[in-house]
C-alpha positions in Angstrom: 134.8 111.5 134.2 132.2 113.3 132.0 134.6 116.1 131.2 137.4 113.6 130.3 135.1 111.7 128.0 133.8 114.8 126.3 137.4 115.7 125.5 137.8 112.4 123.8 135.0 113.4 121.5 132.9 110.3 122.2 129.3 110.3 120.9 126.5 110.5 123.4 124.0 108.2 121.5 124.7 104.8 120.0 121.9 103.5 117.8 121.7 99.8 118.7 122.1 96.8 116.5 118.7 95.2 116.4 117.1 92.0 115.1 117.7 90.8 111.6 118.0 93.9 109.4 115.9 96.1 111.8 119.1 98.1 112.2 119.5 98.3 108.5 122.2 100.1 106.6 119.7 102.8 105.9 119.0 103.4 109.6 122.7 103.1 110.6 123.7 105.6 107.9 121.2 108.2 108.9 121.9 107.7 112.6 125.6 108.4 111.9 125.0 111.4 109.7 122.8 113.2 112.3 125.6 112.9 114.8 125.1 109.5 116.6 126.9 106.2 116.2 125.2 104.1 113.6 125.0 100.3 114.0 124.3 97.7 111.4 122.8 94.4 112.5 125.3 91.6 111.7 122.8 88.8 112.3 122.4 86.8 109.1 123.0 89.6 106.6 123.9 86.8 104.1 120.2 85.6 104.3 119.0 89.2 103.8 121.3 89.8 100.8 120.3 86.6 99.1 116.6 87.3 99.5 117.0 91.0 98.4 118.9 90.0 95.3 116.3 87.5 94.4 113.6 90.1 94.9 115.2 92.4 92.3 117.6 94.4 94.5 115.3 97.4 94.5 117.3 100.6 93.9 120.3 98.6 92.9 122.0 99.4 96.3 123.5 96.0 97.0 124.9 95.6 93.5 126.3 99.2 93.8 128.1 98.2 97.0 129.4 95.0 95.6 130.8 96.8 92.6 133.3 98.2 95.1 134.2 94.9 96.6 138.0 94.5 96.2 137.8 91.0 94.7 135.3 91.3 91.8 135.1 87.7 90.9 133.9 86.8 94.4 131.2 89.5 94.3 130.1 88.4 90.8 129.8 84.8 92.0 127.3 85.9 94.6 125.4 88.1 92.1 125.3 85.3 89.5 124.0 82.8 92.1 121.2 84.9 93.6 120.3 88.0 91.5 116.9 87.8 89.7 116.2 90.9 87.6 112.9 92.7 87.9 112.0 91.1 91.2 111.4 87.6 90.0 108.5 88.3 87.7 108.2 84.6 86.7 107.9 83.5 90.3 110.8 81.2 90.2 111.4 79.2 93.3 113.8 81.1 95.5 117.3 79.7 95.9 118.0 78.7 99.5 121.1 79.8 101.4 123.0 76.8 102.8 122.9 76.6 106.6 126.0 77.5 108.5 128.5 74.6 109.0 132.0 74.1 110.2 133.0 73.4 106.5 131.1 75.9 104.5 131.1 76.0 100.7 133.0 78.6 98.7 129.7 80.2 97.8 128.5 80.5 101.4 131.7 82.0 102.5 131.6 84.5 99.6 128.0 85.3 100.4 128.8 86.0 104.1 131.8 88.1 103.3 130.0 90.1 100.6 126.9 90.7 102.7 128.8 92.1 105.6 130.9 94.2 103.2 127.8 95.5 101.5 125.9 96.4 104.6 128.8 98.3 106.1 129.8 99.9 102.8 126.3 101.2 102.3 126.0 102.5 105.9 129.3 104.4 105.4 128.5 105.8 102.0 128.8 109.6 101.7 130.0 110.5 105.2 132.9 109.9 107.6 131.1 109.3 110.9 131.2 106.1 113.0 129.5 102.9 111.7 129.7 99.7 113.7 128.3 96.3 113.2 126.8 94.1 115.9 127.2 90.4 116.2 125.9 87.7 118.5 128.7 85.5 120.0 126.1 82.7 120.1 126.2 82.7 116.3 129.8 81.6 116.1 130.3 79.8 112.8 130.2 82.8 110.4 132.3 85.1 112.6 135.6 84.8 110.7 134.0 85.5 107.3 131.6 88.2 108.6 134.4 90.2 110.3 136.5 89.8 107.2 133.8 91.4 105.1 133.1 94.2 107.6 136.8 95.1 107.8 137.2 95.1 104.0 134.4 97.8 104.0 136.3 99.8 106.7 133.9 99.2 109.6 134.8 101.6 112.5 133.7 99.4 115.4 132.4 95.9 116.3 130.0 95.2 119.1 129.3 91.7 120.3 126.6 90.4 122.7 124.8 87.2 123.6 127.8 85.5 125.1 131.4 86.0 126.2 133.4 87.3 123.2 136.9 86.3 124.0 137.9 85.4 120.4 136.9 88.5 118.4 140.0 90.5 119.0 142.1 87.5 117.8 140.3 87.5 114.5 140.7 91.3 114.1 144.5 91.0 114.8 145.0 88.0 112.6 143.3 89.9 109.7 145.6 92.9 110.2 148.7 90.7 110.4 147.7 88.6 107.3 147.5 85.3 109.3 145.2 82.3 109.1 142.1 82.9 111.1 141.0 80.4 113.7 137.8 80.2 115.8 136.7 77.7 118.4 133.0 76.8 118.2 131.5 75.0 121.2 130.2 71.4 120.9 127.3 70.6 123.2 128.3 68.2 126.0 132.0 68.2 125.0 135.0 69.7 126.7 136.8 70.3 123.4 135.5 72.9 120.9 135.7 72.5 117.2 138.4 74.7 115.6 137.4 76.3 112.4 140.0 78.0 110.2 140.0 80.4 107.3 143.0 81.6 105.2 141.9 84.9 103.5 144.9 85.2 101.3 144.4 81.7 99.9 140.7 82.2 99.5 140.9 85.5 97.7 144.2 84.8 96.0 145.9 88.0 97.4 146.7 89.7 100.6 144.1 91.9 102.2 145.6 95.4 102.0 144.8 98.7 103.8 142.7 97.2 106.6 142.1 99.4 109.6 141.6 98.2 113.1 138.0 98.6 114.3 137.2 99.5 117.9 135.9 96.5 119.9 133.1 97.0 122.4 131.7 93.9 124.2 128.1 94.0 125.3 127.9 93.2 129.0 125.3 93.0 131.7 127.6 92.8 134.8 130.7 94.2 136.4 132.1 90.7 136.7 132.0 90.1 132.9 133.7 93.5 132.3 136.5 92.5 134.7 136.8 89.0 133.2 137.2 90.4 129.7 139.8 92.9 130.7 141.7 90.2 132.5 141.6 87.6 129.7 142.1 89.8 126.7 145.4 91.5 125.8 145.8 95.1 127.1 144.3 97.6 124.8 142.0 95.1 123.1 138.8 96.7 124.4 137.8 100.2 123.5 134.8 100.3 125.8 131.7 98.5 126.9 128.0 98.6 126.1 125.9 97.7 129.1 122.5 96.2 128.4 120.1 95.9 131.3 117.4 93.3 131.5 114.8 95.8 130.2 116.5 96.0 126.8 114.9 94.4 123.7 116.2 91.3 122.0 118.3 88.8 123.9 118.8 89.4 127.6 121.4 87.9 129.9 119.9 85.2 132.2 119.2 86.4 135.7 121.8 85.6 138.4 119.2 83.9 140.5 117.8 81.1 138.3 114.4 79.4 138.5 112.3 82.4 139.7 109.5 83.5 137.4 106.5 85.9 137.7 102.9 85.1 137.0 103.4 85.3 133.3 106.4 83.0 133.2 108.9 85.7 132.7 112.3 85.3 134.6 112.6 87.6 137.5 115.7 89.9 137.8 116.9 91.0 141.2 119.4 93.4 142.8 122.1 90.9 142.0 121.6 91.7 138.3 122.2 95.4 138.6 125.5 96.9 137.4 127.5 99.2 139.7 128.2 102.0 137.2 130.5 103.8 139.6 132.8 100.8 139.8 132.5 100.2 136.1 133.7 103.8 135.5 136.8 103.1 137.7 138.0 100.5 135.1 138.9 103.6 133.0 137.1 102.7 129.7 134.1 104.5 128.2 130.8 102.8 128.5 127.3 103.3 127.2 124.1 102.1 129.0 121.1 100.6 127.1 117.7 99.4 128.3 115.0 102.0 129.2 117.4 105.0 128.7 115.6 106.7 125.8 115.0 110.1 127.4 117.0 113.2 128.1 116.7 112.6 131.8 118.1 109.1 131.6 120.9 110.4 129.3 121.8 113.0 132.0 121.6 110.3 134.7 123.9 108.0 132.7 126.5 110.8 132.3 126.4 111.4 136.0 127.3 107.8 136.6 130.4 108.2 134.5 129.0 106.8 131.2 129.9 108.3 127.9 126.3 108.1 126.9 123.5 105.7 126.1 122.6 103.0 123.6 119.0 103.3 122.2 117.2 100.5 120.5 113.4 100.5 120.6 113.0 104.2 119.8 115.0 103.7 116.6 113.3 100.4 115.8 110.0 102.1 115.5 111.2 105.1 113.5 110.5 105.5 109.8 114.0 104.5 108.6 114.3 101.2 110.5 114.0 97.9 108.7 110.9 96.7 110.6 108.1 95.8 108.3 105.7 98.7 107.9 102.5 97.2 109.2 104.2 95.8 112.2 105.8 99.1 112.9 102.5 101.0 112.6 100.8 98.6 115.1 103.7 98.6 117.5 103.8 102.4 117.5 100.1 102.6 118.0 100.1 100.3 121.0 103.1 102.2 122.4 101.4 105.6 122.0 98.2 104.3 123.7 100.2 102.7 126.5 98.8 99.3 125.6 102.0 97.5 124.7 102.7 94.2 126.4 106.3 93.0 126.4 107.1 89.5 127.7 110.6 88.1 128.5 110.3 84.5 127.2 112.9 82.2 128.7 112.5 79.6 126.0 111.4 81.0 122.6 114.9 81.7 121.5 116.9 78.5 120.7 120.0 80.5 121.8 119.2 79.6 125.5 119.0 83.3 126.3 115.8 85.0 127.5 114.2 86.9 124.6 111.9 90.0 124.7 108.7 89.4 122.7 106.2 92.1 121.9 102.6 90.8 122.0 101.2 91.8 118.6 98.4 90.1 116.7 99.4 87.8 113.9 102.9 87.2 115.2 104.6 84.3 117.0 103.6 86.0 120.3 100.1 84.5 119.8 99.7 80.9 121.0 97.5 80.0 118.0 100.1 81.4 115.5 102.9 79.6 117.3 101.0 76.3 117.3 99.8 76.5 113.7 103.3 77.0 112.3 104.9 73.9 110.8 108.3 73.4 112.6 111.1 73.6 110.1 114.8 74.6 110.4 115.8 75.8 107.0 117.8 78.9 108.0 120.0 77.2 110.7 121.4 80.5 112.1 121.0 79.3 115.7 121.9 75.7 115.4 124.4 74.2 117.9 127.1 71.6 117.3 126.9 68.1 118.8 129.1 65.0 118.3 127.4 62.1 116.4 128.0 58.5 117.4 130.6 58.2 114.6 132.5 61.1 116.0 131.5 63.6 113.3 129.9 67.0 113.9 126.1 67.3 113.6 123.8 70.3 114.0 120.5 70.7 115.9 118.1 73.3 117.1 115.4 73.2 119.7 113.0 74.9 117.3 113.4 72.3 114.6 110.9 69.4 114.3 110.7 67.7 117.7 111.4 64.2 116.4 114.5 65.4 114.6 115.9 67.2 117.7 115.3 64.2 119.9 116.8 61.9 117.3 120.0 64.1 117.4 120.3 63.7 121.1 118.4 66.7 122.3 116.0 66.7 125.3 112.3 66.9 124.4 111.7 69.4 127.2 114.0 71.8 125.4 111.6 72.0 122.5 108.7 73.2 124.6 108.0 76.9 123.7 111.0 77.1 121.4 110.3 79.1 118.3 112.1 79.7 115.0 113.2 83.3 115.5 115.5 82.9 112.5 112.6 82.8 110.1 110.4 85.0 112.3 112.9 87.9 112.4 113.5 87.7 108.6 109.8 88.0 108.0 109.7 90.9 110.6 112.2 92.7 108.4 109.7 92.7 105.5 111.3 90.3 103.1 109.2 87.6 101.4 109.9 84.5 103.4 107.2 82.0 102.5 104.3 81.8 105.0 106.6 82.3 108.0 105.0 84.4 110.8 106.9 87.3 112.2 108.1 87.9 115.7 108.7 91.5 117.1 111.2 92.2 119.8 111.2 95.5 121.7 112.4 96.8 125.1 110.2 97.2 128.1 110.1 101.0 128.1 108.2 102.6 125.2 107.2 105.9 126.8 109.1 107.8 124.2 106.2 107.2 121.8 104.0 109.6 123.6 106.6 112.4 123.1 107.7 111.6 119.6 104.2 111.0 118.1 101.3 113.5 117.9 98.6 110.8 117.8 98.4 107.0 117.6 98.6 106.9 113.8 101.5 109.3 113.4 105.2 108.5 112.9 108.6 110.0 113.6 112.1 109.8 112.2 115.5 108.9 113.5 116.4 112.6 113.6 113.4 113.2 115.8 114.8 110.6 118.2 118.2 112.1 118.2 116.9 115.7 118.8 114.6 114.5 121.6 117.3 112.7 123.4 119.6 115.7 123.3 116.8 118.2 124.0 
């Protein structure tokens, strides 16, 4: 298997798509140039672009990317709406980005499309190596517009986790065939989903030309999910799989045995949650393994199991080029080097319903006093879910919004306990000015790489250092 895969020329190391702009275009570009597979985070890039433009677009990178957008009037609409020269010297109130909805405005659609285009375009600038973008299936409403923007920029691959991504290939194919895009978004408590639609030709006033088909790699945590996806999707739709174990950062799949927790309240994973890699290899598609694999020894072990390589997140998240806010990065590296990092798997802080890895760092939402002192507000709306109102119309709610609002919308009060606004938290973690919102840092369980990549608790390392170490 390993010989066959090496003949295919597959990369050994995929830099993971992390957080909100932690896997920035800067990191993805460098990871690709040094020989890996660079991944841009596709989580709320529209929010990041709007904030960056209002903070002066330092370096002019986003405006440079948008100058290459194939529909200039759309790009100019976004720039006119959000760009503030010189970094907002007069301290104007920042313009909010509308929350996602099933009937988004033309400006919001344009912003989503342009943001995904810009992030991918910048990551691909100046080289021909592989750039992918990572989406969360749970954040379904922007998918049609996001994928359109990424494909307009020539994205090489799309990875999708946090759910069962059965509709992504349909969007890709519809774009290639010039058809109207359709996406079913779940409605809580209802059998029928809400069907969103988007006609790119009508929206842009012209056909989308010269699109290429990106590779599609679902992120899975079990053999069963791999088999289900292969069974339900048309033959040839899936290029390969990324396997994320329960020790990986960010969102984890829920354990197969539910309701079992350790003394810290973390969900307990068992033998039932382990992937049989030998059987996965028999499916005949390449796969990469992520979650505590950031070492040459684990790369070698993965290859022995038939994997094409590994996906690495935390080691890249703490490197110099990642989008993680500098002070948080310095502290997370220091704790990792000293062996003093504490990572919890919270079953409730993410409104997505998936367990979420939280690094215990002072001044972040991981601290109970910080969590309790935050005023609950839902002004980003990235993780809202749809529900049906009494009059039959669609409403939106989030377990991290004000408790009385969530309950008024039909939510259960117990679902609000421990729920945190990771939308705002992760934006702050990315270092963008975001009011007084506290950050939240997510990392994987295994941070032993820090002792090898760093010379002391205050030192740093680069993405190239990670790559060289993994292949050493």
